[in-house]
DOPA-863302 format. One record per residue (C-alpha): residue number from 1; residue in one letter; chain; x, y, z. Coordinates in steps of 0.2 Angstrom, whole numbers, always signed. Layout:
REM DOPA-863302
> NUM/a/A/X/Y/Z
...
REM end
This chain:
REM DOPA-863302
> 1/x/A/+52/+21/+166
> 2/x/A/+45/+39/+170
> 3/x/A/+34/+45/+184
> 4/x/A/+29/+63/+184
> 5/x/A/+17/+72/+196
> 6/x/A/+12/+90/+197
> 7/x/A/+22/+97/+182
> 8/x/A/+14/+110/+172
> 9/x/A/-2/+102/+166
> 10/x/A/+2/+85/+172
> 11/x/A/-7/+79/+188
> 12/x/A/+1/+62/+188
> 13/x/A/+7/+50/+174
> 14/x/A/+18/+35/+173
> 15/x/A/+26/+29/+157
> 16/x/A/+34/+12/+154
> 17/x/A/+43/+11/+137
> 18/x/A/+38/-3/+125
> 19/x/A/+50/-17/+122
> 20/x/A/+51/-11/+103
> 21/x/A/+59/+5/+109
> 22/x/A/+45/+16/+102
> 23/x/A/+34/+25/+114
> 24/x/A/+20/+36/+108
> 25/x/A/+13/+50/+120
> 26/x/A/-4/+55/+113
> 27/x/A/-19/+65/+119
> 28/x/A/-30/+79/+115
> 29/x/A/-24/+97/+116
> 30/x/A/-19/+104/+133
> 31/x/A/-19/+87/+141
> 32/x/A/+0/+88/+145
> 33/x/A/+9/+80/+131
> 34/x/A/+21/+94/+130
> 35/x/A/+22/+94/+149
> 36/x/A/+28/+76/+149
> 37/x/A/+42/+81/+137
> 38/x/A/+47/+96/+147
> 39/x/A/+47/+85/+162
> 40/x/A/+60/+73/+154
> 41/x/A/+70/+88/+148
> 42/x/A/+70/+95/+165
> 43/x/A/+74/+79/+174
> 44/x/A/+89/+75/+163
> 45/x/A/+95/+91/+158
> 46/x/A/+95/+101/+174
> 47/x/A/+89/+118/+179
> 48/x/A/+93/+126/+162
> 49/x/A/+78/+116/+156
> 50/x/A/+67/+120/+171
> 51/x/A/+50/+126/+165
> 52/x/A/+47/+144/+170
> 53/x/A/+31/+138/+180
> 54/x/A/+35/+120/+183
> 55/x/A/+21/+118/+197
> 56/x/A/+4/+112/+191
> 57/x/A/-8/+126/+193
> 58/x/A/-19/+124/+209
> 59/x/A/-8/+110/+216
> 60/x/A/-2/+111/+234
> 61/x/A/+11/+97/+231
> 62/x/A/+28/+102/+223
> 63/x/A/+33/+93/+207
> 64/x/A/+40/+76/+207
> 65/x/A/+50/+67/+194
> 66/x/A/+57/+49/+194
> 67/x/A/+66/+43/+179
> 68/x/A/+75/+26/+177
> 69/x/A/+86/+25/+162
> 70/x/A/+89/+9/+152
> 71/x/A/+107/+9/+159
> 72/x/A/+101/+8/+177
> 73/x/A/+103/+26/+181
> 74/x/A/+90/+33/+193
> 75/x/A/+85/+51/+193
> 76/x/A/+74/+60/+205
> 77/x/A/+68/+78/+207
> 78/x/A/+57/+82/+222
> 79/x/A/+53/+93/+236
> 80/x/A/+50/+112/+237
> 81/x/A/+66/+116/+228
> 82/x/A/+65/+101/+216
> 83/x/A/+81/+94/+224
> 84/x/A/+91/+82/+212
> 85/x/A/+96/+64/+217
> 86/x/A/+105/+53/+205
> 87/x/A/+110/+35/+209
> 88/x/A/+121/+26/+196
> 89/x/A/+119/+7/+193
> 90/x/A/+132/+3/+206
> 91/x/A/+122/+13/+220
> 92/x/A/+134/+28/+220
> 93/x/A/+125/+44/+223
> 94/x/A/+128/+60/+213
> 95/x/A/+121/+76/+206
> 96/x/A/+120/+84/+189
> 97/x/A/+138/+80/+184
> 98/x/A/+136/+62/+186
> 99/x/A/+119/+63/+177
> 100/x/A/+128/+72/+162
> 101/x/A/+141/+59/+161
> 102/x/A/+128/+46/+158
> 103/x/A/+116/+55/+146
> 104/x/A/+130/+64/+136
> 105/x/A/+128/+50/+123
> 106/x/A/+110/+55/+120
> 107/x/A/+113/+74/+119
> 108/x/A/+113/+84/+103
> 109/x/A/+123/+99/+100
> 110/x/A/+109/+108/+91
> 111/x/A/+118/+122/+82
> 112/x/A/+131/+110/+76
> 113/x/A/+117/+98/+71
> 114/x/A/+108/+111/+61
> 115/x/A/+123/+115/+52
> 116/x/A/+128/+97/+48
> 117/x/A/+125/+89/+31
> 118/x/A/+111/+77/+29
> 119/x/A/+122/+62/+31
> 120/x/A/+130/+69/+47
> 121/x/A/+112/+72/+54
> 122/x/A/+107/+54/+49
> 123/x/A/+122/+47/+58
> 124/x/A/+119/+57/+74
> 125/x/A/+101/+52/+75
> 126/x/A/+105/+34/+71
> 127/x/A/+118/+34/+85
> 128/x/A/+105/+41/+97
> 129/x/A/+92/+28/+93
> 130/x/A/+106/+14/+94
> 131/x/A/+107/+8/+77
> 132/x/A/+123/+18/+71
> 133/x/A/+133/+2/+71
> 134/x/A/+121/-6/+59
> 135/x/A/+121/+8/+47
> 136/x/A/+136/+1/+37
> 137/x/A/+127/-16/+37
> 138/x/A/+111/-9/+31
> 139/x/A/+119/+1/+17
> 140/x/A/+129/-14/+11
> 141/x/A/+113/-24/+10
> 142/x/A/+104/-10/+1
> 143/x/A/+119/-8/-12
> 144/x/A/+119/-27/-15
> 145/x/A/+100/-27/-18
> 146/x/A/+102/-12/-30
> 147/x/A/+116/-21/-39
> 148/x/A/+106/-37/-41
> 149/x/A/+91/-27/-48
> 150/x/A/+102/-18/-59
> 151/x/A/+110/-34/-66
> 152/x/A/+92/-41/-68
> 153/x/A/+87/-26/-78
> 154/x/A/+102/-27/-89
> 155/x/A/+99/-45/-93
> 156/x/A/+80/-41/-97
> 157/x/A/+86/-27/-109
> 158/x/A/+98/-38/-118
> 159/x/A/+84/-52/-120
> 160/x/A/+72/-39/-126
> 161/x/A/+85/-32/-139
> 162/x/A/+89/-50/-144
> 163/x/A/+71/-54/-147
> 164/x/A/+68/-38/-158
> 165/x/A/+83/-44/-169
> 166/x/A/+75/-60/-173
> 167/x/A/+68/-63/-190
> 168/x/A/+49/-61/-191
> 169/x/A/+37/-70/-202
> 170/x/A/+20/-62/-202
> 171/x/A/+12/-77/-212
> 172/x/A/+17/-89/-199
> 173/x/A/+3/-96/-189
> 174/x/A/+0/-87/-172
> 175/x/A/-4/-104/-163
> 176/x/A/+10/-117/-160
> 177/x/A/+8/-132/-172
> 178/x/A/+13/-149/-167
> 179/x/A/+26/-158/-178
> 180/x/A/+17/-175/-176
> 181/x/A/+1/-167/-183
> 182/x/A/+11/-160/-198
> 183/x/A/+18/-178/-201
> 184/x/A/+1/-186/-200
> 185/x/A/-7/-173/-212
> 186/x/A/+8/-176/-224
> 187/x/A/+5/-195/-223
> 188/x/A/-13/-193/-226
> 189/x/A/-10/-182/-242
> 190/x/A/+3/-194/-248
> 191/x/A/-10/-209/-246
> 192/x/A/-23/-199/-255
> 193/x/A/-11/-195/-269
> 194/x/A/-6/-213/-270
> 195/x/A/-25/-219/-271
> 196/x/A/-29/-206/-284
> 197/x/A/-14/-212/-295
> 198/x/A/-20/-230/-294
> 199/x/A/-37/-224/-299
> 200/x/A/-30/-215/-314
> 201/x/A/-20/-230/-319
> 202/x/A/-35/-241/-318
> 203/x/A/-45/-229/-329
> 204/x/A/-31/-229/-342
> 205/x/A/-31/-248/-342
> 206/x/A/-50/-250/-344
> 207/x/A/-49/-237/-358
> 208/x/A/-35/-247/-367
> 209/x/A/-45/-263/-366
> 210/x/A/-60/-256/-376
> 211/x/A/-50/-248/-389
REM end
């Protein structure tokens, strides 16, 4: 959680991170979005991140910062000199050194980060947001999905090639023909042929009787 009062453009703000781990700080220009980020950097990073003019203009009350980290560490900066108070999860009090030991895992060596490869940058960011351990698992699943799609594509190509190699009969009917219909038609033709043959034989018999 974060509570900020009288820091730069911020009069007072309280932020409670969402359960999903993604918190969006929005607002119009000059309403204090950057001031919130500066307050976090100052609160956790120490005086080297202290804004050049930390007090809100026109405020008679000095800046106040109260940060509770997910690991239970409590950080406060308050008073005329913005004195630092750090309390660890066990109730032990300390200063910037104790704070640094807890937030070190969230820190980025910016020059080293900028000179790193894209993969190294990705690993650093994934570690900071807490999914570094899952990277290998995600990459394995992605590789499995790719191999599966690749295999399906190969099978489809093989089937397409096999289909092209099959003989083609352009005179064949486009619509499927039922075998039972063909048999029935053949039987009807044979029956008509038989009837015609009997008629021809009868005609020949009659002609023979009158000769």
